[in-house]
N, C-alpha and C positions, 0 to 999 in steps of 0.2 A: 409499393410497401414491400407486401413480401417476396416480391424478388429479393429487393433489395435489405430486408432480412434474412433471407436466405443466405444470400452472399457475405455477411457480416459472422453465423452463427458459424456457416464454411470454414471461415477465416481463423475465428477466434478454437476452431474444433482443430485445426489446420498448428495452431500455434499450442495447443496443448502438447501435443505429440512431436511439435520440434524441439532442437535444440534451445536449451535457455537463453539469450544476447551476455546474460549478464556473466560479473569475473567470476572465477574459479573460489574465490576467497571468500565472495555473495555468495554463492549456491553451497558452498560448506558449511556457511553460517544456519542459510534456511534452513538446510536437511537436519545439520543436530541441533535446531531449535525442533521440528517436528520429532525427533529423536526424545527432548525431551518434553515434550507435551505427551509423546503417547508413553512415558513411563510415567510421569503423573500421573495421566489418566488411568494408568493402570492401578498403579499404590491406590490410587483413590476407591478406584470396584470393590479392592480387595482389602478397604482401612477398616473394616469391621471384624475382621476372621482377625482373633486374640493369637501374641506365639503362644506355642508351646514352651514351658519353660523349665530349665535343666540347671541346680547347686549344687554343687559338689563342696561339705564340710571336713577341715580338720581339724583337731581338737586337740594338745594334749595339754595334761594336768600334770603338775608338781605336788604332792603334800606329803611333808618328811621323808623318809627315807625311799618311799616308791613314787613311780612316777606310770603315770598311763595315757592313752590314744585315742580317738576316734575318727573313723572314719563316715558320714553319712552322703549318700546322693541320694537327688528323690529330685524327680521331676512332677513340672504344675499344670493342668491343663483352665482355662476359666473362660471360657466359650460362647455368646450369646448365639441362642438358635431363633428369637425368632422376641423382634422389639416391636411389634403390633404397628407393627408396615415399614418402620425406619431400616429395617435391609435393604427391604425392597427400593425406599425413595434414596439411599443413600445409592445404589445401582446404579436407577438411574438418575442421578448427580454426576455421577461414574459422567457418563455416557454423552451429560448433556456439557460437561467443563470439557469434555473430549474435542466439540462438538464448534464448542466454543473456541477452543485455544486451536483448533486445527481453521477456522475462517480465521480467527487474529492474524496468522501466521499464514494464508492465502494472501489476507490484502495487504499482508505487509508489502510482498513478496513480488504481488501487483504494485504496489508503488513504487517498488525500485523498477521493474520493469516498464513503467511510463512512466518514470522520474528520465532513463537512460533515450527511451523513445522521445521524449520530451528537450531532452537539449541534443539529441540528433536531430530533430528537424530545426530546432533553432540551429543548427551549425550549418544545415543546406539554406533557412532562408537568408543569416546573416554575409553566405557566400553571394545569394543574390544583391542583399543591399551595399555590401564591399559594391559588387561590380556596376550597379546602380552610380553609388554616389561617384564612383569611378567617369563617368557619364554626365553625372552630376559640374563636377568640376572644370570636365575638359570644358564644355557650354558656360560655363566662367571664366574660365581664361580664355575664351572667344568674347567676352563681353566687356574683360579687359580689356583685348585687343581692337576693340570695337569705339569704345570708349574713349583709348587712347586715341585713336585718329580723330574721334572726332573732338578728342580735349586740342588737341592740335592744331586746329583747324579753325580753334573760334567759336565749336557750333552749341559746347558746353561747356558750364564751371566745368574746377577739383572739385564741385564733392559729387559727380553723381561716375567721373573717375573714383573716385575716396571708396565710395559705397560700392561698387564691382569686386574693386580690388578687396572691402571686408568681406564682403563674400563669400569671395573666392577662399577666401581664409578660412573663415567660419567652416565652410566645404571641407577641406584640409585639414581638420579641426575633429571635424564627426568621424573625416575617412581615419582618424589614427586613433579612435574612440572607437572603432569600429573594430579593428584588428587587434584590439587588447583583450575585448570582450570577445571574439573569435579565441583568442587561446585561453581566457577563463574557461572556453565553454570544451574549446579541446581538452583538456585536465579534469575537467569533472567529468568528463566520459568517461576519459581512462580510470578514474574514480572506478567504475561503476562497470567495464568490461576490456576486457582482454583484445576483444578487436578493432580493426581498425574501423574513423567513424567513415571513411572515404570510401569501403566496400562493405559496411553493412547498409543494406537497404530497409529504408523501411518501409513499414507495411503500410497497408491505407484501410481507413476504416470507412466506414459504412455505418448512419443513422438507424440507430434503435430503435425498434418502436418503444412508445411508450411504458405501455404494459408490462410487454417485456423486460424492461430495465430495469423496473420496481422488479418484477417476479426474481429476478437473476443479481437485485444486488446486492451486494455483499455486506455492505452497514445494513442495511433491513436485517439479513441474516443474520448477523453479528447479531442485531439488537434482540433480535428474536428469541437466539439461546441463552440469549443474557437472563431471557425471560425464563424458559425453562430450568436455568439454572434455580432464579430465586426464588419456585417456585415446590420444588423438591428440597431445598432448603430451607420453606417454611414448614413443611410436611415434614420432613425428619426434624426439625422444632418439636412441634406437636408432638411426635410420635414419642419423642422421646421424657414426656408426661404419664404415661400410658406403661403396662406393664411389660418389664422385660422376661424372657425364660430364656435360661442360663443350661448352660450343660458341665460340670466342672469336675474333676479327679486328678487327683496325687498317685502318686508311688514313690517308696522309699527304700530304700536297701543298707540293710549294715554291713562296711565292708572288711571289717573288723575280725579274721579268723582267729584269732586266741583269744577272742570272751563269747562263751559260746550259749553263756548263759544270754547272753542278751537274745533280741526279736531278729532275726535275718532280714526281714522285709517287712514292709506292711500297703493298703493300700485304700483309696476310697474312694469312691464316685456316686457320683447322685444330678438330680437336680432343683437348680434356687429358679424363685420368683421373686423379683423385686421392682419395686415402685418407688418416685418420688412424694413422701406425703405433703412436703410442704419447700417452698421455695418463692422467697420471697421477690423474684426477678422472674418469676415466669410468664404474669402477664405482660413485663413489658419484654421483653425477649420475642415473645411467641407474637407482640405486635411491632417489635421492630424490623424483624420477617415480611411480615403484613405488608409494612408501608415499604420494605424493600422492595418486593413484589409488584407493588401499586408505582411505583419512581420507576422502574424497568419497563411496567406496561404504558408508562405517562411516554417516557423515553421512544421507546420504539413509536409512537403516535405521532411524537411529534420528529422523530429521524424520517418518519410516511412522508409525510409533509414538507420537510427538509430535500429530499429526493426529489417527490414528482417538485418542486420549486427551483431546483437544482436541474436538471432535465430540459426545463420548459425555457432555463435563461440560456444552457445553451443553445437550445433549436433557437432560441431570436440572436442571436450572437450569428450561429452560420446563415441562417435568411440574412441577416447585413452584410454580413461579408458577404453573399454571394452578390448583392446587390453591385457593394465593389467590386466586385470581377467583373462586374459586366458591363459598369461604368469605364472604368479602364479597360475596356474592347473596344466603348467607343472610341477612346480617348486614341486606343490604337491602330482606331481605322481613319480617324482623322490624320493622327501624325501622318500616318503613309499618305494618304490622299494629297499630306500639304507637300511630301516629300517629295512623290512622285510632277505635284507639281513644278517646286525649285528645282528638280533635275534638270526638265526639261526650261524654264529660265536658262539655266547655269547654260545648259550647248548654245546658247542662244545668245549667251552674255549680257541677260538681261539679272542674273545673282550671282553673287559670290559663293563662291565653295563654302565660304564660315556660314551662308545657309544652309546649304545643301547641311554641313559638319552638326549645324545645330539641329535642325530637324532631327537626323536622324539617332543624336543621340536622347532626341526628347521621345521618337515612338521606342525606339529601345528600352528606353525608363519603364515606359509603360508596359512594356511585355513583359519587365520583369517588375512591375506592381500585379500584371494578371499569376506568374507565382508564388507570390510572395505573401497573399491574398490568399492563395486556396492550402500555403501550408497553416495559416492564423489556421482555416476549416480544417486542416489536419489536427492542431495541437491543441481545436474544440474537439474533435471527436475524442481523443487519447483522452480529454478528463472523465467520457464516458464507460471509454473501455477501462479505464485505472477500477471505477466503480463494481464492474460486473464479473461474476462469476463466470472459470469456462467449462462450467455443463452447460450442456445442448436440455 
């Protein structure tokens, strides 16, 4: 297991450093979202800093035969410098929010990449299914030929021949449905990637250890960052009801050159301490934040349970699929023995070429079943891959 874990970790590390298979448009959307997240978080980090404002006032008065005008320039500052921990928690909240948005974007990108690989693997799978279906149609046509000979010889009635014809027709309709599904998958692939699906090699996934999976689970990291956000929001709310120390200052200047008797400029500065004395919603506001924090903690615990069950469910599905692989290998081995026997009998005239062809088609179908089940295992492992971060 340690060796398998090392393999998957190395693979994920390599994936993180290689070109993403996503289309240019998808990559641009992800990068733009990352930039939006960065600027949003940076804005939150300095939201507690108030702007320095400037104002210019021009006034013109007229009375009887005289007119006068004035021009005043003012600069004002009112900046909290201590909010009983509110500034500290505001900065912590911005950092927690940055981490939350980063994880959310990573999860979105991982989902897109996983969806791409899922479509790619399903395309590989459906190509195999189409090939298998052609073998089954060949066998159905052989069955029709045999039933037709038996019917013409009077050995069977028409119901057996009709049943064989209906079976062949059903298989042909299924073949057409598979081709239609294949076309839809190709279009879905083209929506996600600029590459050709025939040249893009899907990665080989290996089963992660459960503890490692839970440790690197993006869903759990996202839920944990939600707790950090809500904890700081609660602390910010509590601190808003405690004293705030602010620095204030203003400067004004008279811009009128012709009014010499007026004061040319003035300024004032100082500190201000404020604290809300009464807020009818104080208890409700604090309790609401406390409940939101509790809710995020409960959601994290629930997510832990979900991820644990999710892992175990995938693990069980893989075990069952591996058993299907083993059964298909047994069938392949059996058909191989029967085919060799039929070929020997055909050489001495005891079996017809149809017997040989039918067994060969059945053997080839079993070989394809093995590959299909192996792709199904890859699809299950992909579900785990999309849930974990790339950091080791």
